[in-house]
C-alpha positions, 0 to 999 in steps of 0.5 A, a space after each residue: 187864605 191857604 191852609 198852610 198860611 192859616 195854620 202859620 197865622 194861627 201858630 203865630 197868634 198862639 205863640 204871641 198869646 202864649 208869650 204874653 200869658 207866660 210873661 204875665 204869670 211870671 210877673 205876677 208870681 215875682 210880684 208875690 215873691 216880695 214881702 210887705 211892699 206897701 206899693 201898687 205896681 204903678 208906684 213901684 214902677 215909678 220909684 224904680 224908674 226914678 232910682 234907675 235914672 236919677 233925678 228925672 223930670 215929670 214929663 220924661 217919667 210920664 213918657 217912660 211909664 206910659 202914664 197920663 200926667 194926672 195919674 203920675 201926679 197922684 203916684 208921685 204925691 203918694 210916693 212923696 207922702 211915704 218918704 220915698 220920693 222928693 220933688 224938686 224944682 228943675 234947675 234948668 226950667 224953674 217952671 218944671 219939677 223933677 223927682 229923685 228917690 230918697 235914701 228910703 226909696 232906693 233901699 226899698 227898690 234894692 230890697 224888692 230887686 233882690 227878693 225877686 232875683 232870689 226867687 227867680 234864681 231858685 226857680 232857675 236852679 231847678 231847671 236842667 243846665 241845658 234848659 237854663 242855657 236855652 233861656 239865657 240864650 233867649 235873653 237878648 231876643 227878649 230884650 230886643 222884643 221889649 225894646 220893639 214894644 216900647 218903641 211901638 208904644 211911643 
């Protein structure tokens, strides 16, 4: 490999490594920004997806959250026990089940979203206007990257 190509490859790896690390750090710090959420990250993800999509089949939920059926069943059972999800028979296929968020589940997701958005907005407000504009300009690319990674995981 030519020196220029090796430097470029190292630079790409460095960019990918840095991006992964910074996204993980931001995610962990935003996770701490919520107060008293008694759920695991997996439970919160399943609840949030259910709130966002409405009544959802367990198969679709497993695919969307990249969870095996056994793990999803355990997570759904925990959320049902906590009164945040409700399991019901699928009217189109009585052998299948789907879940819907309860009012308490929807309120919890909204509270967590608000707390995380507030924490992120406080940090964004500390950036210079041109720095914030750069971040906002990068959002469509980051959204596209997230979609590419989702497709790759299918």
